[in-house]
LONU-14480 format. One record per residue (C-alpha): residue in three letters; residue number from 1; x, y, z. Coordinates in nm, 3 decimals, padded with zeros to 5 digits, m for minus. Layout:
<atoms>
+-----+-----+---------+---------+---------+
:   r :   k :       X :       Y :       Z :
+-----+-----+---------+---------+---------+
: ala : NUM :       X :       Y :       Z :
...
+-----+-----+---------+---------+---------+
</atoms>
This chain:
<atoms>
+-----+-----+---------+---------+---------+
:   r :   k :       X :       Y :       Z :
+-----+-----+---------+---------+---------+
: met :   1 :  00.263 :  00.420 :  00.904 :
: pro :   2 :  00.524 :  00.705 :  00.945 :
: thr :   3 :  00.550 :  00.734 :  01.294 :
: ile :   4 :  00.548 :  01.137 :  01.389 :
: val :   5 :  00.673 :  01.116 :  01.774 :
: thr :   6 :  00.760 :  00.837 :  02.023 :
: asn :   7 :  00.775 :  00.916 :  02.409 :
: lys :   8 :  01.084 :  00.683 :  02.473 :
: arg :   9 :  01.036 :  00.726 :  02.852 :
: val :  10 :  00.724 :  00.487 :  02.853 :
: ala :  11 :  00.945 :  00.203 :  02.720 :
: tyr :  12 :  01.215 :  00.299 :  03.010 :
: asp :  13 :  01.001 :  00.362 :  03.303 :
: tyr :  14 :  00.726 :  00.118 :  03.257 :
: gln :  15 :  00.691 : m00.242 :  03.153 :
: ile :  16 :  00.428 : m00.279 :  02.863 :
: ile :  17 :  00.195 : m00.536 :  02.870 :
: lys :  18 : m00.088 : m00.438 :  02.625 :
: asp :  19 : m00.085 : m00.221 :  02.281 :
: phe :  20 : m00.375 : m00.039 :  02.156 :
: glu :  21 : m00.438 :  00.177 :  01.863 :
: ala :  22 : m00.683 :  00.464 :  01.921 :
: gly :  23 : m00.783 :  00.771 :  01.714 :
: ile :  24 : m00.766 :  01.098 :  01.826 :
: val :  25 : m01.035 :  01.433 :  01.791 :
: leu :  26 : m00.846 :  01.717 :  01.646 :
: ser :  27 : m00.924 :  02.035 :  01.471 :
: gly :  28 : m00.817 :  02.112 :  01.129 :
: ala :  29 : m00.502 :  02.330 :  01.246 :
: glu :  30 : m00.419 :  02.084 :  01.524 :
: val :  31 : m00.381 :  01.833 :  01.217 :
: lys :  32 : m00.190 :  02.024 :  00.995 :
: ser :  33 :  00.021 :  02.098 :  01.308 :
: val :  34 :  00.057 :  01.729 :  01.441 :
: lys :  35 :  00.142 :  01.598 :  01.061 :
: lys :  36 :  00.443 :  01.885 :  01.088 :
: gly :  37 :  00.577 :  01.708 :  01.386 :
: gln :  38 :  00.480 :  01.986 :  01.652 :
: ile :  39 :  00.362 :  01.740 :  01.904 :
: asn :  40 :  00.505 :  01.661 :  02.261 :
: leu :  41 :  00.385 :  01.383 :  02.451 :
: lys :  42 :  00.631 :  01.438 :  02.728 :
: gly :  43 :  00.436 :  01.406 :  03.082 :
: ser :  44 :  00.074 :  01.298 :  02.867 :
: tyr :  45 : m00.097 :  01.061 :  03.010 :
: val :  46 : m00.468 :  00.896 :  02.968 :
: ser :  47 : m00.727 :  00.958 :  03.193 :
: leu :  48 : m01.113 :  00.783 :  03.211 :
: arg :  49 : m01.419 :  01.018 :  03.236 :
: asn :  50 : m01.763 :  00.942 :  03.190 :
: gly :  51 : m01.687 :  00.587 :  03.010 :
: glu :  52 : m01.452 :  00.764 :  02.765 :
: leu :  53 : m01.064 :  00.814 :  02.729 :
: trp :  54 : m00.918 :  01.129 :  02.727 :
: leu :  55 : m00.569 :  01.268 :  02.635 :
: ile :  56 : m00.424 :  01.472 :  02.904 :
: lys :  57 : m00.139 :  01.747 :  02.892 :
: thr :  58 : m00.019 :  01.642 :  02.513 :
: his :  59 :  00.125 :  01.980 :  02.336 :
: ile :  60 :  00.002 :  02.066 :  02.017 :
: ser :  61 :  00.189 :  02.366 :  01.929 :
: pro :  62 : m00.062 :  02.618 :  01.720 :
: tyr :  63 : m00.051 :  02.606 :  01.319 :
: ala :  64 :  00.112 :  02.928 :  01.237 :
: met :  65 : m00.087 :  02.963 :  00.903 :
: ala :  66 : m00.400 :  02.917 :  01.070 :
: thr :  67 : m00.626 :  03.245 :  01.146 :
: asn :  68 : m00.838 :  03.299 :  01.431 :
: gln :  69 : m00.638 :  03.097 :  01.688 :
: gly :  70 : m00.647 :  03.358 :  01.969 :
: asp :  71 : m00.784 :  03.138 :  02.257 :
: tyr :  72 : m00.612 :  02.803 :  02.147 :
: asp :  73 : m00.484 :  02.584 :  02.414 :
: pro :  74 : m00.213 :  02.393 :  02.304 :
: thr :  75 : m00.247 :  02.131 :  02.605 :
: arg :  76 : m00.618 :  02.100 :  02.598 :
: asp :  77 : m00.785 :  01.746 :  02.679 :
: arg :  78 : m00.835 :  01.575 :  02.368 :
: lys :  79 : m01.103 :  01.275 :  02.325 :
: leu :  80 : m00.931 :  00.939 :  02.235 :
: leu :  81 : m01.157 :  00.709 :  02.012 :
: leu :  82 : m01.171 :  00.307 :  02.077 :
: lys :  83 : m01.453 :  00.086 :  02.019 :
: arg :  84 : m01.664 :  00.015 :  02.352 :
: glu :  85 : m01.500 : m00.343 :  02.368 :
: glu :  86 : m01.193 : m00.217 :  02.421 :
: ile :  87 : m01.268 :  00.082 :  02.634 :
: asp :  88 : m01.473 : m00.167 :  02.861 :
: ser :  89 : m01.144 : m00.420 :  02.879 :
: leu :  90 : m00.943 : m00.122 :  02.998 :
: ile :  91 : m01.150 : m00.002 :  03.262 :
: gly :  92 : m01.141 : m00.350 :  03.357 :
: gln :  93 : m00.795 : m00.388 :  03.354 :
: leu :  94 : m00.726 : m00.041 :  03.518 :
: lys :  95 : m00.923 : m00.077 :  03.809 :
: ser :  96 : m00.827 : m00.461 :  03.913 :
: his :  97 : m00.475 : m00.486 :  03.855 :
: gly :  98 : m00.326 : m00.123 :  03.923 :
: leu :  99 : m00.245 : m00.031 :  03.586 :
: thr : 100 : m00.182 :  00.278 :  03.366 :
: val : 101 : m00.239 :  00.369 :  03.002 :
: leu : 102 : m00.001 :  00.590 :  02.863 :
: pro : 103 :  00.039 :  00.750 :  02.477 :
: his : 104 :  00.351 :  00.554 :  02.352 :
: ser : 105 :  00.369 :  00.736 :  01.948 :
: val : 106 :  00.142 :  00.919 :  01.747 :
: tyr : 107 :  00.172 :  00.805 :  01.394 :
: thr : 108 : m00.031 :  00.855 :  01.079 :
: lys : 109 : m00.247 :  00.576 :  00.875 :
: gly : 110 : m00.344 :  00.673 :  00.576 :
: ser : 111 : m00.474 :  01.010 :  00.604 :
: leu : 112 : m00.599 :  00.961 :  00.978 :
: ile : 113 : m00.350 :  01.014 :  01.299 :
: lys : 114 : m00.334 :  00.795 :  01.549 :
: val : 115 : m00.234 :  00.728 :  01.900 :
: lys : 116 : m00.094 :  00.412 :  02.021 :
: leu : 117 : m00.180 :  00.358 :  02.369 :
: cys : 118 :  00.013 :  00.099 :  02.605 :
: leu : 119 : m00.121 : m00.072 :  02.931 :
: cys : 120 :  00.153 : m00.017 :  03.155 :
: arg : 121 :  00.291 : m00.104 :  03.493 :
: gly : 122 :  00.582 :  00.095 :  03.657 :
: lys : 123 :  00.881 : m00.052 :  03.681 :
: lys : 124 :  01.109 : m00.051 :  03.989 :
: ala : 125 :  01.474 :  00.099 :  03.988 :
: his : 126 :  01.608 : m00.270 :  03.998 :
: asp : 127 :  01.434 : m00.348 :  03.666 :
: lys : 128 :  01.558 : m00.039 :  03.482 :
: arg : 129 :  01.929 : m00.128 :  03.607 :
: glu : 130 :  01.845 : m00.474 :  03.448 :
: ser : 131 :  01.729 : m00.339 :  03.138 :
: ile : 132 :  02.013 : m00.080 :  03.084 :
: lys : 133 :  02.238 : m00.398 :  03.140 :
: lys : 134 :  02.074 : m00.633 :  02.875 :
: lys : 135 :  02.080 : m00.337 :  02.628 :
: glu : 136 :  02.467 : m00.280 :  02.711 :
: ser : 137 :  02.543 : m00.690 :  02.654 :
: asp : 138 :  02.330 : m00.681 :  02.340 :
: arg : 139 :  02.498 : m00.344 :  02.196 :
: arg : 140 :  02.851 : m00.518 :  02.295 :
: leu : 141 :  02.766 : m00.840 :  02.130 :
: arg : 142 :  02.658 : m00.676 :  01.846 :
: arg : 143 :  02.963 : m00.417 :  01.792 :
: leu : 144 :  03.165 : m00.790 :  01.856 :
: met : 145 :  02.985 : m00.969 :  01.557 :
: arg : 146 :  03.046 : m00.667 :  01.356 :
: asn : 147 :  03.410 : m00.635 :  01.394 :
: lys : 148 :  03.463 : m01.038 :  01.328 :
: thr : 149 :  03.310 : m01.023 :  00.954 :
+-----+-----+---------+---------+---------+
</atoms>
């Protein structure tokens, strides 16, 4: 499962509660563009419409070798493919707990392109400071252990 792109801000700004794997509906030229790594998850989110999940504001650059892409919109809404039970559980959790769903990464699984979705809760400023302190102390500890041996 080679990862194509990761949204690092999700792990920094949000507390990840649960992960989901979803397929994504793309055109042929978009698939080639995504496999080349021309996708950006910055500012993207997942929205619920008519009982379906949609990926909003994800930028996929137009594929250079594709023909007839005159009216191509790189940030169009893209449908996400999940099982009905997963969608229903997500809907219930979103409405009752004040959570949000964000795309964390895009990767390939065989010949398919998958999106890792995270059910998240926003972190407060003190939580972010706490995670930074923990990361720095872990880094310092690893550095000390490496220098001792």
